[in-house]
N, C-alpha and C positions, 0 to 999 in steps of 0.2 A: 758831250763826252760819255755821259752815262748811257745814252741811247746806243752809241757805237759799241761800248763795252757789253751792254746787254745783248746786242745783235750778234757779236762775235761769239759770246759764250752760248747763246741759243743755237748757233750753227754747230758748235762743238758738241753740245748736248744732243742735238739731233743725229749727228754722225755717230757719236758713241752709242746712242740707243739703237741705231741701225745695225751696229756690230753686236751689241749686248744681247738682243733678243734671239737671233739665230744661234749665237755662240752658246747662250745658256740652254737653249733647247737641245742643241747637239750634245752638249756636255751631259745633260740629264738623260737623254734618250738613246744616244748612239755611243758616245765615248764611255760613259759609265756602264760597267758590266751589269749591275743590278737593274739599271734603267733599261738596258737593251733586252735583258731577260724579261722584264715586265712587258715591254712592247711586243716581244715575240709571243708572249702568252695571250695578249690581246688579239694579235693577228691570228692566232690559232683558233679563234672563234669565228673566223671568216669562212663561210661555206666553200668559197673558191679555193682557199688554201687547204682546207680539209680534204677536198677532192683531189688536189694535186699530191698531197702527202700520201693519201690512201693509194693512189695509183703507183707512186714510187715505192711504197712499202710492199705493195702486191708484187711488183717486179722483182724486188730483192728477195722476198720470201719464196717466190716461185723459182728463182735461181738457186736458192739453197736447197729446195726440195728436189729440183731436177738434178743438181750436182750430187745429192745424196743417193737418189734412186737410180742415177745413171740413165734416166729416160726409159727405164723398163716398164714402170707402171704408169698408167694414165693418171693425171692430176687434174682435179676440178678447180680451175683457176677462179671461177665465179665464187666458190666458197671462200677462197683466200681473200678475194676482193671485198666480199660482203663483210668479212671479219675486219679488214682494214678500214672500211667505211664506218662500221660501228665503233671501232676504236677511236678514230679521229673525231667522231661526234660525241664521245664520252667525256666526262669530267677529268679522266686520267690523262687525256692528250695534252692540254695546254702546259701543265708543269713539265712533262717530258719534252715537249717541243722547245720550251724555254731552256731546258737543261742542255740539249744538243746545240742550240744556238749560242749558249754561253760558252761552250767549248770552242766553237768556230770563232766567236768574238775574241776569246783569249789568244788564239793563234795569231790573229791579225794585229792585236793591240799590245801584246806582251813584249817583253824585252827580246830583241832579235837574237837568234841563235844560229850557228852554222848548220843548217839543215836544208835538204833538198825536197822536203815534204811539200805536197800540194795542199791547197786550201780545200778542206773536205768537211762534210757533215757526217757524223757518226750516227747511223740509224739503229745500231744494235740495242741501245736502251729501249727504244720503242718496240722493237721486235721481241724483246724479252718480257713485254707486258703479258699478264696472265691470259688475256683474250687470244693473243697470238700463240702462246705456248700450247693451248689446247689443240689448235690446228696443226702446228709444227710437230708436236709430240706424236700425233697420229701417223706421221710419216717418219718417225724416229730421227727428227732433225734437231740438232742442238745449235742455238745461235752462238756464233763466235763472240769473243770478248769485244771486238770492234768490227764494224762493217762500214767502211768509209765510202762515201759517195762524193766524187769530185764536184765542187761548186762551179768551177770554170773549166772550159774545154779548149779555149783558144788563147793565143798570145795577144798581148804580153801577159805572162802569168803574174799573179800577186806573190809577194815574198812574205815569209813569216816575219812578223814584227814590223811590217811596212808602215803601220800607223802608230807606232810606239811614240813617236815625237808628239803626235796629236794628243795622245793620252797624257804625256808629260806636261806639255805647255798649254793644253786646252783650258784647264781650270784657271791658270793664271791670267790668260787672255780674257776669259769670261769675267773674272773678278775685277780686272783692271777696267774693262769696258763699262761694267755696271757702276764702278766707283766714279769714273770720269763723267759718265752721264749724269749721275746724281749730283756730283759736285758742280758741274757746269750749270745744271738746272737751278741749283741753289744760288750760285753766283748771279745768274740771270735774274732771279727773283729779287735778290738784294740790290743789284745795280739799277734796276728799272724804277722809274718813279711811280708808275701805275701798276699795281699788283694784279688787278683784274686782267689787264691786257697781257701781262706776262703769263698768267695761268692759261689764258686762252691760247697763246702762242705755243706753250709747252704741250697743250692738248693737240694742237695742229701738228706738232712734231710727231707725236704718237700716231696720229692719223696717217701722216705721210709714211712713217716706217711700216705701219700695218699694211697700207695699200701697196707700197713698194715690195713688201714681202710676198704678197699674193701674186704680183706681177712676176717677181723673180722665180717663184715656183713654176708658173706657167712656162716661162722661158727656159728654166733649167731642166724641165721635163724632157726637152729635146735631147739634152746631153746625157741624161741618165740611161737612155737606150743603149749607148755605146758599151758601157760596162755590163749591162744586162745581157747584151748579145753574146757575151762570152760564155753564157750558160744556155742550155737547151732543154727541151722536153719538160718534164715535171719540175725539174729544178728551176727552170725559167718561170714557170707558173708560180712556184713558191716565192721566188724573188719578186715577181710583180706584186703579189699580195703583200709582202713585207714593205715594199716601197709605197704601196697604197696606204698601209697603216701609218707609215712615217709621215707621209704627206698630210693625212688627216690629223695627226697629232700636231704638226707644225701649223696647220690651218687654225687649229684651236688656239694655239698660243697667239697667233696673229689676230684672231678675232677678239681675244681678251685685250690685246694692245689697242685695237680699234675702240673697244668699249671704254677702256681707260681714257683714251684720248677724247672721246666724245664727252665723257663725264667731266674731264678737266675744262673743256670748252664751255660747257654749261655752267660750271662753277665760276670760271673766269668772267663770263657774261654777267652772272648774278653779282659777283663782287664788284665789277665795274659799275653796274647799275646802282647798287647800294652806295658805293662811294660817291657817285655823281649826285644821288639824292641827298646824301649827308652834307655834301658841300653846298648844295642849294639851300638846305635848311639853315646852315650856318650863316649864309649870306643874306637870307631874307630878314627884313626888319622885324623887330619884336614889338 
């Protein structure tokens, strides 16, 4: 009976852990606005993302210059591109990139409002950086308060506040999964006769969850391309870099899960060995 109870709660603990790890990661890095800002700033250090943003900023800056000059005076686009490249490689870029991504995140996760606005990235804060102002001012160009770049170009379009429910219920699901996993693990430990084997089995649970998570990322990558294909050009390159950063972050969490599982297995084996040695010592004649 104790074995059956331990087995059932071990299964519950494993399933709950499989939900808790990705849910906690998503809550920390995707749903949470500060966490998403931090991840965007880390992605901003990726040379591929810097190149894509520099190209997009060059396009927007050139459009402003040409609109102001009416195409009368020739414009050296290489100078604008060099400025954009230097800006994206500077320490000023990550905070500003995080700021514009925070605004895009808020549009998607905030409370739904009756609006027909598109999901956009406002690049005006970056074009208002002092490095750009020197170039744009030479053409008597003033950056508007907002300069919105659509993030998706094909149907079905995203709606404002579409992920609001995830922001509302995500924390509760995460807390519940963590609590259930911990509680079931504790009950498993209490119900079983041999603590060493239980610790080993809980370590195996963590190893299974970590390995399954890696496999899920590989399989899920095929489905991520569909929403990414709604964007094109430099925006697609930026999205690819952001997805790469997210995958790297999730891989780190899964690696830590695997390490924790391996540690529990080692501890379980040691506890089982010491327990067996202790029993032999007690049984041996004095």
